[in-house]
ZAROTOR-656578 format. One record per residue (C-alpha): x, y, z negated; residue number from 1; residue in one letter. Coordinates in steps of 0.5 Angstrom, whole numbers. Layout:
BEGIN
    px    py    pz   n res
     X     Y     Z NUM   a
...
This chain:
BEGIN
    px    py    pz   n res
  -178  -178   -23   1   m
  -174  -180   -17   2   k
  -181  -180   -13   3   e
  -182  -173   -15   4   t
  -176  -171   -12   5   l
  -177  -175    -6   6   a
  -184  -171    -5   7   n
  -181  -164    -6   8   r
  -175  -166     0   9   e
  -181  -168     5  10   k
  -184  -161     7  11   p
  -177  -159     8  12   i
  -175  -164    12  13   f
  -181  -164    16  14   s
  -180  -156    17  15   r
  -173  -158    20  16   r
  -175  -163    24  17   l
  -180  -159    27  18   k
  -175  -153    29  19   q
  -171  -158    32  20   t
  -176  -161    36  21   r
  -178  -154    39  22   l
  -171  -152    41  23   v
  -171  -159    44  24   t
  -177  -158    48  25   r
  -175  -151    50  26   a
  -168  -154    53  27   v
  -172  -159    57  28   m
  -176  -154    60  29   m
  -170  -150    62  30   l
  -167  -156    65  31   e
  -173  -157    69  32   r
  -175  -150    71  33   v
  -168  -147    73  34   w
  -167  -151    79  35   p
  -174  -150    82  36   l
  -173  -142    81  37   i
  -166  -141    84  38   i
  -168  -141    91  39   p
  -173  -135    89  40   l
  -168  -132    85  41   l
  -163  -132    91  42   v
  -168  -130    96  43   t
  -169  -124    91  44   l
  -162  -122    90  45   s
  -161  -122    98  46   l
  -167  -117    99  47   f
  -163  -113    93  48   a
  -157  -113    97  49   s
  -159  -111   104  50   l
  -163  -105   101  51   s
  -157  -103    96  52   w
  -152  -103   102  53   f
  -157   -99   106  54   g
  -159  -104   112  55   i
  -166  -102   112  56   f
  -164   -95   112  57   r
  -160   -96   118  58   a
  -164  -100   123  59   i
  -170   -99   127  60   p
  -177  -100   124  61   d
  -178  -106   128  62   m
  -172  -109   126  63   a
  -174  -107   119  64   r
  -181  -110   119  65   f
  -178  -117   122  66   g
  -172  -117   117  67   l
  -177  -116   111  68   l
  -182  -121   114  69   a
  -177  -126   114  70   a
  -175  -124   107  71   v
  -182  -125   105  72   l
  -183  -132   108  73   l
  -177  -134   105  74   a
  -179  -132    98  75   a
  -186  -136    99  76   l
  -182  -142   101  77   a
  -178  -142    95  78   s
  -184  -142    91  79   l
  -186  -149    93  80   y
  -181  -153    89  81   p
  -185  -150    83  82   l
  -191  -155    84  83   r
  -186  -161    82  84   f
  -185  -158    75  85   y
  -188  -162    69  86   r
  -188  -161    61  87   n
  -184  -165    57  88   p
  -188  -170    52  89   r
  -187  -172    45  90   a
  -184  -178    46  91   e
  -179  -175    51  92   e
  -177  -170    46  93   i
  -175  -175    41  94   d
  -171  -179    45  95   r
  -167  -173    47  96   r
  -166  -171    40  97   i
  -164  -179    38  98   e
  -159  -179    44  99   a
  -156  -172    43 100   a
  -155  -174    36 101   n
  -153  -182    37 102   a
  -158  -184    33 103   l
  -160  -192    33 104   t
  -166  -196    31 105   h
  -170  -190    33 106   t
  -171  -186    26 107   p
  -175  -181    29 108   l
  -180  -186    31 109   q
  -180  -189    24 110   a
  -182  -183    21 111   q
  -189  -183    25 112   t
  -190  -191    26 113   d
  -194  -195    21 114   r
  -192  -203    19 115   p
  -197  -208    23 116   a
  -201  -213    19 117   g
  -203  -213    12 118   n
  -201  -207     8 119   e
  -199  -210     1 120   t
  -195  -207    -4 121   g
  -189  -210    -3 122   f
  -189  -208     5 123   a
  -191  -201     3 124   q
  -185  -200    -1 125   t
  -180  -204     4 126   l
  -183  -199     9 127   w
  -182  -193     5 128   r
  -175  -195     4 129   e
  -174  -196    11 130   h
  -177  -189    13 131   q
  -172  -186     7 132   k
  -166  -189    10 133   r
  -168  -187    17 134   m
  -169  -180    15 135   a
  -162  -179    12 136   e
  -160  -181    19 137   k
  -164  -175    21 138   l
  -161  -170    16 139   a
  -156  -167    21 140   g
  -159  -168    27 141   a
  -160  -162    32 142   g
  -162  -160    39 143   s
  -158  -161    45 144   d
  -155  -156    50 145   l
  -159  -155    57 146   p
  -156  -159    63 147   r
  -159  -157    69 148   t
  -156  -161    74 149   g
  -155  -155    79 150   v
  -147  -156    80 151   p
  -150  -163    83 152   e
  -155  -160    88 153   r
  -150  -154    90 154   d
  -143  -157    90 155   p
  -140  -151    94 156   w
  -142  -146    90 157   g
  -146  -142    95 158   l
  -150  -139    89 159   r
  -144  -135    87 160   a
  -144  -131    94 161   v
  -151  -129    92 162   a
  -149  -126    86 163   a
  -142  -123    88 164   l
  -146  -119    94 165   l
  -151  -117    89 166   l
  -146  -114    84 167   v
  -142  -111    90 168   t
  -149  -108    93 169   a
  -151  -105    86 170   f
  -144  -101    86 171   a
  -144   -99    93 172   y
  -151   -96    92 173   s
  -148   -90    88 174   f
  -144   -88    94 175   g
  -146   -82    99 176   p
  -149   -88   104 177   r
  -152   -93    99 178   g
  -159   -95    99 179   g
  -165   -96    95 180   s
  -170  -102    94 181   l
  -175   -97    97 182   e
  -172   -97   104 183   d
  -175  -103   106 184   g
  -182  -100   105 185   f
  -181   -93   108 186   r
  -179   -91   115 187   a
  -172   -87   116 188   v
  -171   -84   122 189   t
  -164   -85   126 190   l
  -164   -77   127 191   t
  -164   -75   120 192   e
  -158   -70   118 193   t
  -155   -68   112 194   l
  -156   -60   111 195   p
  -149   -56   113 196   p
  -145   -54   108 197   r
  -141   -47   110 198   i
  -135   -45   107 199   d
  -132   -38   110 200   a
  -126   -34   107 201   w
  -122   -28   110 202   v
  -114   -28   109 203   t
  -111   -21   110 204   p
  -104   -21   112 205   p
   -99   -23   107 206   p
   -95   -17   108 207   y
  -101   -13   105 208   t
  -101   -16    98 209   g
  -109   -17    98 210   k
  -112   -23    96 211   a
  -116   -27   100 212   p
  -124   -26   100 213   i
  -129   -32   100 214   f
  -135   -30   103 215   l
  -140   -36   101 216   t
  -139   -35    93 217   v
  -144   -33    89 218   q
  -141   -27    87 219   n
  -141   -24    94 220   n
  -148   -27    97 221   a
  -151   -20    96 222   d
  -145   -16    99 223   t
  -147   -12   105 224   p
  -140   -10   107 225   l
  -133   -13   107 226   f
  -127    -8   107 227   t
  -121   -12   110 228   v
  -114   -10   113 229   p
  -113   -10   121 230   s
  -111   -17   123 231   g
  -114   -21   117 232   s
  -115   -28   119 233   d
  -122   -31   118 234   v
  -124   -38   118 235   a
  -131   -42   117 236   l
  -132   -49   116 237   r
  -138   -53   117 238   v
  -139   -60   113 239   t
  -145   -64   115 240   g
  -151   -61   120 241   g
  -152   -62   127 242   a
  -146   -61   130 243   g
  -148   -55   134 244   d
  -146   -49   130 245   e
  -143   -43   134 246   q
  -139   -37   131 247   l
  -139   -31   134 248   a
  -137   -24   133 249   f
  -140   -17   135 250   t
  -137   -11   135 251   d
  -140    -4   134 252   k
  -140    -3   141 253   d
  -145    -9   142 254   g
  -140   -14   145 255   t
  -140   -21   143 256   t
  -134   -26   143 257   r
  -135   -33   141 258   d
  -129   -35   136 259   i
  -126   -42   138 260   a
  -126   -48   134 261   l
  -119   -50   131 262   a
  -116   -57   132 263   d
  -117   -61   125 264   i
  -116   -68   124 265   a
  -122   -72   123 266   t
  -123   -79   122 267   p
  -127   -82   128 268   a
  -133   -87   127 269   p
  -130   -94   129 270   a
  -136   -96   134 271   s
  -142   -93   137 272   d
  -146   -98   133 273   t
  -153   -95   130 274   p
  -150   -94   123 275   s
  -144   -90   126 276   a
  -149   -86   130 277   l
  -152   -84   123 278   n
  -146   -81   120 279   l
  -146   -74   119 280   p
  -142   -69   124 281   a
  -135   -69   123 282   a
  -133   -62   119 283   p
  -132   -56   124 284   r
  -127   -50   123 285   q
  -127   -44   126 286   f
  -121   -39   126 287   e
  -120   -32   129 288   g
  -118   -25   127 289   k
  -121   -19   125 290   l
  -119   -13   129 291   t
  -125    -8   129 292   a
  -131    -7   125 293   d
  -137   -11   127 294   g
  -141   -17   124 295   v
  -139   -24   124 296   l
  -145   -29   125 297   s
  -146   -37   125 298   l
  -152   -39   129 299   r
  -154   -46   130 300   a
  -160   -50   134 301   g
  -162   -50   141 302   e
  -165   -43   140 303   n
  -158   -41   137 304   r
  -162   -38   130 305   e
  -158   -34   125 306   a
  -156   -39   119 307   v
  -152   -33   116 308   d
  -148   -27   118 309   s
  -143   -22   114 310   w
  -141   -15   116 311   s
  -134   -12   116 312   f
  -130    -6   116 313   a
  -123    -6   118 314   v
  -118    -2   116 315   i
  -113     0   121 316   p
  -106    -1   120 317   d
  -103     6   120 318   r
   -96     6   124 319   p
   -90     8   119 320   p
   -87    15   118 321   v
   -79    16   117 322   i
   -76    22   117 323   r
   -69    26   114 324   f
   -70    28   107 325   s
   -63    32   107 326   d
   -58    33   113 327   e
   -53    27   114 328   p
   -46    28   111 329   k
   -40    26   109 330   r
   -39    23   102 331   a
   -33    25    97 332   v
   -30    18    99 333   n
   -31    19   107 334   g
   -37    15   107 335   a
   -43    17   111 336   f
   -49    19   107 337   e
   -56    19   109 338   l
   -62    21   105 339   r
   -69    19   108 340   y
   -76    18   107 341   e
   -80    12   109 342   i
   -88    12   109 343   e
   -93     6   110 344   d
   -99     4   108 345   d
   -97    -3   106 346   y
   -89    -2   106 347   g
   -84    -2   112 348   a
   -81    -9   114 349   a
   -74    -6   116 350   s
   -70     0   118 351   a
   -64     2   121 352   k
   -60     8   124 353   a
   -59     9   131 354   d
   -52    12   134 355   f
   -51    15   141 356   a
   -45    19   143 357   l
   -47    26   145 358   e
   -42    26   151 359   d
   -44    20   155 360   t
   -37    16   157 361   p
   -35    16   165 362   s
   -38    10   169 363   a
   -32     7   170 364   d
   -30     7   162 365   a
   -30     0   159 366   r
   -31     1   151 367   p
   -29    -5   147 368   l
   -34    -3   141 369   y
   -41    -1   141 370   g
   -45     4   137 371   p
   -44     3   129 372   p
   -49    -1   126 373   e
   -53     1   120 374   m
   -59    -2   117 375   p
   -63     2   112 376   l
   -66    -1   106 377   s
   -74     0   105 378   v
   -78     2    99 379   p
   -81    -3    95 380   r
   -88    -5    96 381   r
   -93    -2    92 382   g
   -87     3    89 383   g
   -89    10    89 384   r
   -81    13    91 385   d
   -81    14    98 386   i
   -74    18    98 387   a
   -68    13    99 388   l
   -61    14   100 389   k
   -56    10   104 390   a
   -48    10   104 391   t
   -44     6   109 392   r
   -37     7   111 393   d
   -36     8   118 394   l
   -29    11   118 395   t
   -26     5   121 396   e
   -31     5   127 397   h
   -28     8   133 398   v
   -33    13   134 399   w
   -31    16   127 400   a
   -30    24   128 401   g
   -34    24   135 402   s
   -40    28   136 403   r
   -46    23   136 404   i
   -54    23   136 405   k
   -57    20   130 406   l
   -64    17   130 407   t
   -67    13   125 408   l
   -72     8   126 409   s
   -77     3   122 410   t
   -81    -2   124 411   v
   -87    -5   119 412   d
   -90   -12   119 413   d
   -95   -11   124 414   a
   -90    -9   129 415   g
   -91    -2   129 416   q
   -84     2   130 417   e
   -83    10   128 418   a
   -77    14   130 419   r
   -75    20   127 420   s
   -72    27   130 421   e
   -65    26   133 422   t
   -60    30   130 423   k
   -53    32   133 424   t
   -47    31   128 425   i
   -40    29   127 426   v
   -39    22   124 427   l
   -34    23   118 428   p
   -27    20   119 429   e
   -22    18   115 430   r
   -17    24   114 431   p
   -10    21   114 432   f
    -4    26   112 433   t
     2    22   114 434   n
     3    24   122 435   p
     5    17   124 436   l
    -1    14   121 437   a
    -5    20   125 438   r
    -2    18   131 439   a
    -3    10   131 440   v
   -10    12   129 441   v
   -11    16   136 442   e
    -8    11   140 443   l
   -13     6   137 444   r
   -18    11   139 445   k
   -16    12   146 446   i
   -15     4   147 447   l
   -22     2   144 448   s
   -26     8   148 449   l
   -23     5   154 450   d
   -20    -1   155 451   a
   -17     1   162 452   n
   -12     6   158 453   q
    -8     0   156 454   k
    -2     2   160 455   r
    -3     9   157 456   r
    -3     7   150 457   v
     4     3   151 458   v
     7     9   154 459   d
     5    13   148 460   l
     8     8   143 461   i
    14     8   147 462   d
    14    16   146 463   a
    13    15   139 464   i
    19    10   138 465   t
    24    13   142 466   l
    28    16   137 467   r
    26    11   131 468   p
    31    14   126 469   e
    28    21   126 470   d
    21    18   126 471   t
    20    13   121 472   f
    22    13   114 473   d
    21     6   113 474   n
    24     1   118 475   p
    18    -4   117 476   s
    13     1   120 477   y
    17     1   126 478   y
    17    -7   126 479   l
    10    -7   126 480   g
     9    -2   131 481   i
    13    -5   136 482   m
    10   -12   134 483   a
     3    -8   136 484   g
     6    -6   143 485   r
     8   -13   144 486   t
     1   -16   143 487   r
    -2   -10   147 488   l
     2   -12   153 489   q
     0   -20   152 490   l
    -7   -18   151 491   a
   -11   -20   157 492   a
   -18   -20   155 493   t
   -23   -16   151 494   d
   -23   -20   145 495   d
   -15   -20   145 496   a
   -15   -12   146 497   l
   -20   -12   140 498   r
   -15   -16   136 499   d
   -10   -11   137 500   v
   -15    -5   136 501   s
   -16    -8   129 502   d
    -8    -9   128 503   y
    -7    -2   129 504   l
   -12     1   124 505   w
    -9    -4   119 506   n
    -2    -1   121 507   m
    -5     6   120 508   a
    -8     4   113 509   l
    -1     1   111 510   q
     3     7   113 511   i
    -2    12   109 512   e
    -4     8   103 513   d
     0     2   102 514   g
    -4    -4    99 515   d
   -10     1    96 516   l
   -14     0   102 517   s
   -15    -7   101 518   t
   -17    -6    94 519   a
   -22    -1    96 520   e
   -25    -5   102 521   k
   -26   -11    97 522   n
   -29    -7    92 523   l
   -34    -4    97 524   r
   -36   -11    99 525   q
   -37   -14    92 526   a
   -42    -8    91 527   q
   -45    -9    97 528   e
   -46   -16    96 529   a
   -49   -15    89 530   l
   -54   -10    92 531   k
   -56   -15    97 532   q
   -57   -20    92 533   a
   -61   -16    88 534   l
   -66   -14    93 535   r
   -67   -21    96 536   d
   -68   -24    89 537   g
   -62   -28    88 538   a
   -62   -33    82 539   s
   -58   -32    76 540   d
   -53   -36    78 541   e
   -51   -32    84 542   e
   -52   -26    80 543   i
   -46   -29    75 544   d
   -42   -31    81 545   r
   -43   -24    84 546   l
   -41   -20    78 547   m
   -35   -24    77 548   k
   -33   -22    84 549   e
   -35   -15    82 550   l
   -31   -15    76 551   r
   -25   -18    79 552   q
   -25   -13    85 553   a
   -26    -7    80 554   m
   -20    -9    76 555   n
   -16   -10    82 556   e
   -18    -3    85 557   f
   -16     1    78 558   l
    -9    -3    78 559   r
    -7    -1    85 560   e
   -10     6    84 561   f
    -6     7    77 562   a
     0     5    81 563   e
    -1    10    87 564   r
    -2    15    81 565   a
     5    13    78 566   a
     8    14    85 567   r
     5    20    88 568   d
     7    27    84 569   p
     1    31    86 570   n
    -4    26    84 571   l
    -1    25    77 572   a
    -1    33    76 573   q
    -9    33    77 574   q
   -10    32    69 575   q
   -17    31    67 576   p
   -20    36    63 577   q
   -23    34    56 578   p
   -29    30    57 579   g
   -27    27    64 580   q
   -24    21    62 581   e
   -27    14    63 582   l
   -24     8    60 583   s
   -24     1    62 584   q
   -29    -1    57 585   s
   -34     5    60 586   d
   -34     1    66 587   l
   -34    -6    63 588   e
   -40    -3    59 589   r
   -44    -1    65 590   m
   -43    -7    69 591   m
   -46   -11    63 592   d
   -52    -7    63 593   q
   -53    -8    70 594   i
   -52   -16    69 595   e
   -57   -15    63 596   n
   -62   -11    67 597   l
   -62   -16    73 598   a
   -63   -22    69 599   k
   -69   -19    65 600   s
   -72   -18    71 601   g
   -71   -11    72 602   n
   -68   -11    78 603   r
   -70    -5    81 604   q
   -66    -1    76 605   q
   -60    -5    76 606   a
   -60    -4    83 607   e
   -60     4    82 608   e
   -55     3    76 609   l
   -50     0    81 610   l
   -51     5    86 611   s
   -49    10    81 612   q
   -43     6    79 613   l
   -42     6    87 614   q
   -42    14    87 615   d
   -38    14    81 616   m
   -32    10    84 617   m
   -33    14    91 618   n
   -32    20    86 619   n
   -25    17    83 620   l
   -23    15    90 621   q
   -24    23    92 622   a
   -19    25    87 623   r
   -13    23    92 624   r
   -15    28    96 625   q
   -16    34    91 626   q
   -11    39    91 627   r
    -7    41    85 628   p
   -10    46    81 629   g
   -17    45    82 630   e
   -22    45    76 631   g
   -20    51    71 632   g
   -22    52    64 633   q
   -29    51    62 634   e
   -33    57    62 635   s
   -37    60    56 636   e
   -44    57    60 637   m
   -40    50    60 638   r
   -39    50    53 639   q
   -46    51    51 640   q
   -48    46    56 641   m
   -43    41    52 642   n
   -46    43    45 643   k
   -53    42    48 644   l
   -51    35    50 645   g
   -48    34    43 646   e
   -55    35    40 647   i
   -58    31    45 648   m
   -53    25    43 649   r
   -54    26    36 650   r
   -62    26    36 651   q
   -62    20    40 652   q
   -57    16    35 653   e
   -61    19    29 654   m
   -68    16    33 655   m
   -65     9    34 656   n
   -62     9    26 657   e
   -69    11    24 658   t
   -72     6    28 659   f
   -68     1    25 660   r
   -69     3    18 661   m
   -77     3    19 662   d
   -76    -4    22 663   q
   -72    -6    16 664   m
   -77    -3    11 665   q
   -83    -7    14 666   r
   -79   -14    14 667   g
   -77   -13     7 668   e
   -84   -11     5 669   q
   -86   -18     9 670   q
   -81   -22     5 671   r
   -84   -19    -1 672   g
   -91   -21     0 673   q
   -88   -28     2 674   n
   -84   -29    -4 675   r
   -90   -27    -8 676   q
   -95   -32    -5 677   q
   -89   -38    -5 678   q
   -89   -36   -13 679   r
   -96   -38   -14 680   g
   -96   -44   -10 681   d
   -90   -47   -12 682   q
   -89   -45   -19 683   g
   -82   -45   -22 684   q
   -79   -49   -17 685   q
   -81   -45   -12 686   g
   -78   -39   -16 687   q
   -71   -42   -16 688   q
   -71   -44    -9 689   g
   -73   -37    -7 690   e
   -68   -34   -11 691   g
   -62   -37    -8 692   q
   -65   -36    -1 693   q
   -66   -28    -3 694   g
   -59   -28    -5 695   q
   -57   -31     2 696   q
   -61   -26     6 697   g
   -61   -20     1 698   r
   -63   -13     4 699   g
   -63    -6     2 700   m
   -65    -4    -5 701   t
   -71     1    -6 702   p
   -65     6    -9 703   e
   -61     5    -3 704   e
   -66     5     2 705   f
   -69    12    -1 706   a
   -61    15    -1 707   e
   -61    13     7 708   a
   -67    16     8 709   l
   -65    22     5 710   k
   -58    23     9 711   q
   -63    22    15 712   l
   -67    28    13 713   q
   -61    32    12 714   q
   -58    30    18 715   g
   -65    32    22 716   q
   -65    39    18 717   g
   -58    40    20 718   q
   -59    38    28 719   l
   -65    43    28 720   g
   -61    49    25 721   n
   -56    47    31 722   d
   -61    48    36 723   l
   -63    55    33 724   e
   -56    57    33 725   a
   -55    54    41 726   l
   -62    58    42 727   m
   -59    65    40 728   k
   -52    64    43 729   s
   -56    63    50 730   l
   -60    69    49 731   e
   -53    73    48 732   g
   -51    70    54 733   m
   -57    73    58 734   g
   -61    66    59 735   i
   -68    65    56 736   q
   -69    59    52 737   p
   -75    55    55 738   g
   -81    52    52 739   e
   -78    46    51 740   g
   -73    48    46 741   f
   -79    51    42 742   g
   -83    44    42 743   e
   -76    41    40 744   a
   -75    45    34 745   g
   -82    44    32 746   e
   -82    36    33 747   a
   -75    36    29 748   m
   -79    40    23 749   d
   -84    35    23 750   q
   -79    29    23 751   a
   -75    32    18 752   e
   -82    32    14 753   g
   -84    25    15 754   a
   -77    23    13 755   l
   -78    26     7 756   g
   -84    22     6 757   d
   -81    16     7 758   g
   -86    15    14 759   d
   -80    12    19 760   g
   -86    10    24 761   g
   -88    18    25 762   r
   -81    20    24 763   a
   -79    16    30 764   t
   -85    18    34 765   g
   -83    26    33 766   e
   -76    25    34 767   q
   -78    22    41 768   g
   -82    28    42 769   r
   -76    32    40 770   a
   -71    29    45 771   l
   -76    29    51 772   e
   -77    37    50 773   a
   -70    37    49 774   l
   -69    34    56 775   r
   -75    39    59 776   k
   -71    45    56 777   g
   -64    43    59 778   a
   -67    43    66 779   q
   -69    50    65 780   d
   -63    52    62 781   m
   -58    48    67 782   m
   -62    52    73 783   q
   -61    59    70 784   q
   -54    57    69 785   m
   -53    54    76 786   q
   -56    61    79 787   q
   -51    65    74 788   a
   -45    60    76 789   m
   -46    60    84 790   q
   -40    65    85 791   g
   -36    60    81 792   d
   -37    54    85 793   q
   -33    51    90 794   g
   -35    50    98 795   g
   -37    44   101 796   g
   -32    39   104 797   e
   -32    37   112 798   e
   -39    34   113 799   g
   -42    39   108 800   g
   -41    36   101 801   r
   -41    41    96 802   q
   -37    39    89 803   q
   -41    39    83 804   n
   -37    42    77 805   a
   -42    39    72 806   d
   -40    32    73 807   r
   -34    28    71 808   d
   -29    25    76 809   p
   -33    19    77 810   l
   -39    23    79 811   g
   -43    22    72 812   r
   -46    28    68 813   p
   -41    29    63 814   r
   -43    27    56 815   a
   -39    34    53 816   t
   -41    38    59 817   n
   -49    38    59 818   g
   -54    33    58 819   p
   -57    29    63 820   d
   -63    33    65 821   d
   -67    26    68 822   g
   -65    27    75 823   s
   -60    21    75 824   s
   -62    14    74 825   v
   -66    12    68 826   k
   -62     7    64 827   v
   -66     3    59 828   p
   -64     4    52 829   d
   -64    -2    47 830   e
   -71    -2    45 831   i
   -74    -1    52 832   d
   -70    -8    54 833   m
   -72   -12    48 834   q
   -79   -10    50 835   r
   -78   -12    57 836   a
   -76   -19    55 837   r
   -82   -19    50 838   q
   -86   -18    56 839   i
   -83   -23    61 840   l
   -83   -28    55 841   e
   -91   -27    54 842   a
   -92   -28    62 843   i
   -88   -34    62 844   r
   -92   -37    56 845   k
   -99   -35    59 846   r
   -96   -39    66 847   l
   -95   -45    62 848   g
  -102   -45    59 849   n
  -105   -51    64 850   a
  -112   -48    62 851   l
  -110   -41    66 852   s
  -115   -39    72 853   p
  -111   -40    78 854   e
  -112   -33    80 855   l
  -109   -31    74 856   e
  -103   -36    75 857   r
  -102   -33    82 858   s
  -102   -26    79 859   y
   -97   -27    74 860   l
   -92   -31    79 861   e
   -93   -25    83 862   r
   -91   -20    77 863   l
   -85   -25    76 864   l
   -82   -24    83 865   k
   -83   -17    83 866   l
   -76   -14    85 867   e
């Protein structure tokens, strides 16, 4: 039985031993061949490194042939050690296995040896037992790892340098100047150049608002003619090529001019080595301006052959135009008011009003002040409204009350200037009712127009103060004038005399109005500062600060005005007519609207509303100069205008209420759909949670909503009846109602029907159409009324200012005295403001998208910067 098992295990042992011997043979062959082929591998790696580094491509042919021959000889020489290679013998393999496994008594040899002498039965048994015991030692025998002995032959590790060069060269070969293994076997000339890359673009002047034009993009490849504004910058950049390119511009007359190279920073080669001489030419950039039609050509080579060309049609920049749109006049508060128009193809850069005295001063006069300065605002770029208005208080200037020559001038961004016609007018001056104040102002004017009259002014002051008990009713005024006389006598320079002039002006204001003039000045300065900030696109923090200053100045002005009204019987007798009252809350609400418009990005309308507020305050200041008894009772025509204004107000409120109800209904329907979906997904638990949430935000029931629509329908019907009654009253007064009233009545009927059907969206649209038709009819009605009431309107004040009987004391169209026909500032309602905020939010979200194209992002940024 034991013999049978031994016979079974013997083939398995033989297979394992055979595998071990094969592995050991391979290890010994590797140990013997590896040191012999290392020189060949190093030689091949050096050849590959030289090729990938581009050495063969950069050197001349003779040097390339010599280097290639040296590499070939080194490769042949490295084959000589292979002649010493010999295969391992079987005895060497067995000895290696026994040495690797630390086996004693040569167990491998025992498996193949035979005993010497006579083979008796006992000897054979003993020998097999010996073989068996030796075979047991071989049960776990294995091969050995190769030991090449290379470190002993290369103790400095120079073979690693060759490997490092090979890896570095392989990575370098993927670069623009890397070589290939074929470079050593093909000729490469030193004069080889890269094909040129051409990038050309035209940049219009920034003030035109035009986008740059890229001439070399694929979309513009077939464009025969490019239209660009005059003064556009053309730039062309050449990368690569031979470096002898030239750019020229030929105008329509055939005159050719070269466009010079621009100075751009380019890295220079380290030396004049052959490799440096083979570098591509440095980038060249040409820059010039396009001022006339012509062709731009890029030429290269000795024969100056055309590489590419582009044709241009240049749009000339037209000079601006400025003109008076109305006669210059005096505003109700005494400020100088100008209405003018400015036209320019790309928008004017600046404008101003130039003043000159009609009577030229004498040659020996020494004026202390020059002409007044009045910068003018220019139309917004891209806007269609060219009509502008400027108001400036020049009553403090010494030229006030004098005849002057007025000319308007403007300059565009191209430096072109335009001037308007010259008008001769009387510069508005501040009226003084106090005789002493008028005298002080006259003394100041004499001194300011000619400083040589200093002695005369002192004598006139002495004449005024000769009998102070008869001239001055307030001792402080006498002391103030005497202090001014002393300062005048001590003044030795023009600056000191100007200080005296300012002192006399402030003294006159103190005598005339007390402290109210300071409040007026602070209010005007706050208004101008806020207006300038809106034009310059100031930040929200700056707007907040200026709004606080404006509110503070407004409160101070109204407080001082009220105190003066309490002291002045004449001013207190001017009781406002019904509908003329203006409360503090009205002003606060108007300033809140200005602030909201500015922060929502609609700064142009904020500026217009601020101008309207300024006009209102001008009218309020003008009430001090009104005589008692002005005004009178409202006429029958004015009462009809009041009725129309009330109808328009009610229609606006009804449209807002209808819109609110429609939005509420849509929201309730959406919530009902959400609740049904929630019941289906969450079951009973969702129903309980929904019930609790519904109790917290419960809207109108269907019965309540139907009742609200019914009331709106009744109100809309009553409004239509009121409009019909108004039209009959107008016909009785001889005024023919316009087509707008008929359209309004029809739209009201449609809105009433839509409310009856429960269609809030259609009702809102019809109500808006009715409101617009009412405005159209109001314009026609007011024109007819103005023609009929011409005999009742008062004449204009000094400077040609005609009072408007249809405005309240602050210059606004009165809510009870006719509707706003659209000629005043359009103030957005709540729906418009919400829509503006939504648009701004959508623009900001789009800007936050990192995947948006650069051209779109630039356009959206310009939208946000519009004033």
